[in-house]
C-alpha positions as CSV (number, residue, x, y, z in Angstrom):
1,X,-70.9,220.1,46.9
2,X,-73.1,218.8,43.8
3,X,-75.1,220.8,42.8
4,X,-78.7,219.9,42.4
5,X,-79.8,221.0,38.8
6,X,-83.5,219.0,38.6
7,X,-86.8,219.4,40.7
8,X,-87.0,215.7,40.5
9,X,-83.8,214.9,41.8
10,X,-84.2,217.5,45.0
11,X,-84.5,215.9,48.3
12,X,-87.4,216.8,50.9
13,X,-85.5,218.4,53.7
14,X,-87.4,219.8,56.8
15,X,-86.9,222.6,59.4
16,X,-88.9,223.1,63.1
17,X,-90.2,226.5,63.5
18,X,-92.6,227.5,65.9
19,X,-93.5,224.2,66.8
20,X,-94.4,223.0,63.0
21,X,-91.9,221.2,60.9
22,X,-91.7,223.1,57.4
23,X,-91.2,220.4,54.7
24,X,-88.7,222.3,51.8
25,X,-86.7,221.5,48.7
26,X,-83.8,223.3,47.0
27,X,-81.6,223.5,43.8
28,X,-79.6,225.3,41.9
29,X,-76.1,227.3,42.8
30,X,-76.0,228.2,46.3
31,X,-74.8,231.5,45.5
32,X,-76.8,234.7,44.9
33,X,-79.9,235.7,46.0
34,X,-82.2,233.0,46.3
35,X,-86.1,232.8,45.0
36,X,-88.4,231.6,47.2
37,X,-91.5,230.1,45.9
38,X,-94.7,230.8,47.3
39,X,-97.6,228.1,46.2
40,X,-101.2,228.1,44.9
41,X,-104.8,226.8,46.6
42,X,-104.2,223.3,47.5
43,X,-100.6,222.7,46.4
44,X,-97.7,220.7,47.6
45,X,-94.2,220.6,46.7
46,X,-95.3,218.4,43.8
47,X,-97.5,221.2,42.2
48,X,-94.6,222.9,40.9
49,X,-94.1,222.8,37.4
50,X,-90.9,221.3,36.8
51,X,-90.1,223.4,34.0
52,X,-90.5,226.4,35.6
53,X,-88.5,225.2,38.5
54,X,-85.6,223.8,36.6
55,X,-85.4,226.8,34.4
56,X,-85.2,229.3,37.1
57,X,-83.2,227.3,38.8
58,X,-80.3,226.8,36.1
59,X,-79.2,230.3,37.2
60,X,-80.7,230.7,40.8
61,X,-81.3,229.3,44.0
62,X,-84.7,227.8,44.2
63,X,-86.6,226.9,47.7
64,X,-89.7,225.4,47.6
65,X,-91.9,224.6,50.6
66,X,-95.2,223.3,52.1
67,X,-97.0,226.0,53.9
68,X,-97.9,225.2,57.8
69,X,-100.5,221.9,57.7
70,X,-100.2,221.6,54.1
71,X,-98.1,218.2,52.4
72,X,-95.7,216.8,54.3
73,X,-95.7,220.2,56.9
74,X,-97.1,220.2,60.1
75,X,-99.1,222.5,62.4
76,X,-102.6,224.0,61.7
77,X,-103.1,225.6,58.1
78,X,-104.0,229.6,58.8
79,X,-107.1,231.0,57.8
80,X,-105.6,234.3,56.5
81,X,-103.3,235.2,53.8
82,X,-101.6,237.6,56.4
83,X,-101.0,234.8,58.4
84,X,-99.7,232.4,55.9
85,X,-97.4,235.4,55.2
86,X,-95.9,235.5,58.5
87,X,-95.2,231.6,58.7
88,X,-93.4,232.5,55.3
89,X,-90.9,235.3,56.7
90,X,-90.3,232.9,59.8
91,X,-89.5,230.3,57.2
92,X,-87.2,232.6,55.3
93,X,-85.8,233.7,58.4
94,X,-85.1,230.2,59.5
95,X,-82.7,229.0,56.7
96,X,-80.7,232.3,57.6
97,X,-81.9,234.4,54.5
98,X,-81.2,238.0,54.8
99,X,-83.0,238.7,51.3
100,X,-84.7,236.6,48.8
101,X,-86.8,237.2,45.7
102,X,-90.3,236.0,45.9
103,X,-92.4,233.9,43.3
104,X,-95.9,233.7,44.1
105,X,-98.7,231.9,41.7
106,X,-102.2,232.6,42.8
107,X,-102.4,232.4,46.3
108,X,-99.0,232.5,46.8
109,X,-98.6,236.1,44.9
110,X,-101.2,237.2,47.7
111,X,-98.8,236.2,50.6
112,X,-96.0,237.9,48.4
113,X,-98.1,240.9,48.5
114,X,-98.3,240.8,52.0
115,X,-94.6,240.1,52.7
116,X,-93.3,242.7,50.5
117,X,-95.4,245.7,52.4
118,X,-94.5,244.0,55.4
119,X,-90.7,243.2,55.2
120,X,-89.9,245.5,52.5
121,X,-86.1,244.7,53.3
122,X,-86.3,241.1,53.1
123,X,-87.8,241.0,49.2
124,X,-85.5,242.2,46.5
125,X,-87.7,241.6,43.6
126,X,-91.1,240.0,43.1
127,X,-92.6,237.8,40.4
128,X,-96.4,237.4,41.1
129,X,-98.2,235.3,38.5
130,X,-102.1,234.6,38.4
131,X,-103.2,236.1,41.2
132,X,-105.2,239.4,42.5
133,X,-104.8,242.3,45.2
134,X,-107.2,242.3,48.5
135,X,-110.3,242.9,47.3
136,X,-109.8,242.2,43.2
137,X,-112.3,241.7,41.0
138,X,-114.1,238.3,41.5
139,X,-111.6,236.9,44.0
140,X,-114.8,236.1,46.3
141,X,-115.8,233.6,43.5
142,X,-112.8,231.2,43.9
143,X,-114.6,228.9,46.3
144,X,-117.7,228.2,44.1
145,X,-115.4,228.2,40.4
146,X,-113.1,225.3,42.9
147,X,-116.0,223.6,43.8
148,X,-117.6,223.5,40.3
149,X,-114.7,222.7,38.5
150,X,-113.5,219.8,40.7
151,X,-117.5,218.2,40.5
152,X,-116.8,218.8,36.7
153,X,-113.7,217.0,37.0
154,X,-114.9,213.9,38.8
155,X,-117.5,213.4,36.5
156,X,-115.6,213.2,33.2
157,X,-112.6,211.4,34.8
158,X,-110.4,214.5,34.7
159,X,-108.1,216.6,37.4
160,X,-109.7,219.6,38.1
161,X,-106.4,221.8,37.2
162,X,-107.4,221.4,33.7
163,X,-110.5,223.3,34.1
164,X,-109.1,225.6,36.6
165,X,-105.6,226.5,34.9
166,X,-106.2,226.0,31.4
167,X,-108.8,227.2,28.7
168,X,-110.9,224.9,26.9
169,X,-109.7,225.7,23.6
170,X,-107.4,223.1,21.8
171,X,-104.5,224.7,22.7
172,X,-105.1,225.1,26.5
173,X,-106.6,221.2,26.8
174,X,-103.1,220.1,24.9
175,X,-101.5,222.5,27.8
176,X,-103.2,221.1,30.1
177,X,-102.2,217.5,29.9
178,X,-98.9,218.2,29.3
179,X,-98.4,220.0,32.5
180,X,-100.2,217.6,34.2
181,X,-97.8,214.9,32.6
182,X,-94.7,217.1,34.2
183,X,-95.9,216.7,37.2
184,X,-95.5,213.1,37.5
185,X,-92.1,213.4,36.2
186,X,-90.7,212.7,40.0
187,X,-90.9,209.1,40.9
188,X,-89.5,209.0,44.6
189,X,-90.0,210.7,47.8
190,X,-93.3,212.4,46.3
191,X,-95.5,214.9,48.5
192,X,-98.9,213.9,50.6
193,X,-101.6,215.7,49.4
194,X,-103.5,218.4,51.2
195,X,-105.9,217.5,53.8
196,X,-109.9,218.5,53.6
197,X,-109.6,220.7,56.5
198,X,-106.4,222.7,55.2
199,X,-107.9,223.2,51.8
200,X,-111.1,224.9,53.6
201,X,-108.7,226.8,55.5
202,X,-107.0,228.2,52.4
203,X,-110.5,228.8,50.7
204,X,-111.3,230.6,53.6
205,X,-108.3,232.9,53.2
206,X,-108.5,233.4,49.7
207,X,-112.3,234.2,50.7
208,X,-111.6,237.1,52.9
209,X,-108.8,238.2,51.0
210,X,-111.5,239.0,48.2
211,X,-113.5,240.7,50.8
212,X,-111.0,243.2,52.0
213,X,-111.0,246.7,51.3
214,X,-108.2,247.4,48.5
215,X,-104.9,247.8,50.1
216,X,-102.6,250.9,49.3
217,X,-100.0,249.2,46.9
218,X,-97.7,252.3,46.1
219,X,-95.2,251.4,49.3
220,X,-94.4,248.3,47.6
221,X,-91.5,249.8,46.0
222,X,-89.5,246.3,45.1
223,X,-89.5,245.6,41.0
224,X,-92.5,243.6,40.1
225,X,-92.9,241.4,37.5
226,X,-97.1,240.6,37.0
227,X,-98.0,238.0,34.4
228,X,-101.0,235.8,33.8
229,X,-102.9,234.2,31.3
230,X,-105.2,236.8,29.0
231,X,-108.0,234.2,30.1
232,X,-108.1,233.7,34.0
233,X,-111.3,232.0,35.2
234,X,-110.5,231.8,38.8
235,X,-108.3,235.1,39.5
236,X,-109.7,237.0,36.4
237,X,-107.1,238.6,34.4
238,X,-108.1,242.2,35.0
239,X,-106.5,241.7,38.5
240,X,-103.0,241.4,36.7
241,X,-103.7,244.4,35.0
242,X,-104.8,246.5,37.9
243,X,-101.9,245.0,40.2
244,X,-99.5,246.1,37.2
245,X,-101.0,250.0,37.4
246,X,-101.2,250.6,41.2
247,X,-97.5,248.7,42.1
248,X,-94.8,251.5,41.6
249,X,-92.5,249.5,39.7
250,X,-94.3,247.0,37.7
251,X,-94.2,245.6,34.2
252,X,-97.2,243.0,33.0
253,X,-96.9,239.8,30.5
254,X,-100.2,238.2,29.4
255,X,-100.2,235.2,27.6
256,X,-102.4,234.7,24.8
257,X,-105.3,231.9,24.7
258,X,-103.9,231.2,28.4
259,X,-105.8,231.2,31.6
260,X,-104.9,230.6,35.1
261,X,-102.0,228.8,34.6
262,X,-100.3,230.9,31.7
263,X,-97.1,230.3,33.3
264,X,-96.9,227.0,33.1
265,X,-98.5,227.0,29.5
266,X,-96.2,229.4,28.2
267,X,-93.3,228.2,30.6
268,X,-90.2,228.4,28.2
269,X,-91.3,232.1,27.2
270,X,-92.0,233.1,31.2
271,X,-88.9,231.2,32.2
272,X,-86.6,233.7,29.7
273,X,-88.5,236.7,30.8
274,X,-88.4,235.8,34.8
275,X,-84.3,235.1,34.6
276,X,-83.9,238.2,32.6
277,X,-86.3,240.3,35.2
278,X,-84.4,238.8,38.3
279,X,-81.0,239.5,36.6
């Protein structure tokens, strides 16, 4: 069987779970513990940086998927992180997987924390980037920041991610343009954009997460790599330090002159560290 090595070439597949159809893609070797990617607010399959996906798929089976009701997945998008985590677990089990590594970015990192706490036997290792714990500093402001930067983007004819994910320095602006160009490398079989209704449900879920009482993270015993830019406006970088401090077996990497999308700006460094961490 031919191993798919480029995310741009990975076909979109579907699997039916509990009355909904989940869209997903997979690539990389078919042996070892797979790495399941959990994605950010508004994201569909085409929003993963191909340098990150391809870099990790060079050594590991990588699986990306659309959350319920998002992109090509059907059903109604949940408005809590906990319900999204249940869907992710159902998806993992439907693929017949008994143990996975998780790579959660932003909202996906919140989902990953719930999975690791609720289903510890399912998760071997976890990478969480640009994310924060329940009740974390400033997470309740994600809705306001997202709306403001979407308006800024419309007024300047730019993609909101240029403002939300990257710093406004020369380095940050350049990194943002390069990232957005990489997202267009896939030419065929592209995913559908998120609907406004699903976007609203996701914003409510993140807002609720930000208002929750801080969770006890001491029960998450898996090794965790926490990564972020040092200047994250969406989910303040202090949350990454807080996670690394409160998780029993965690290490922290903060990228200089980088924001929420630090792992995309520093994709080469991030992939090298992720591969070393995943073993």
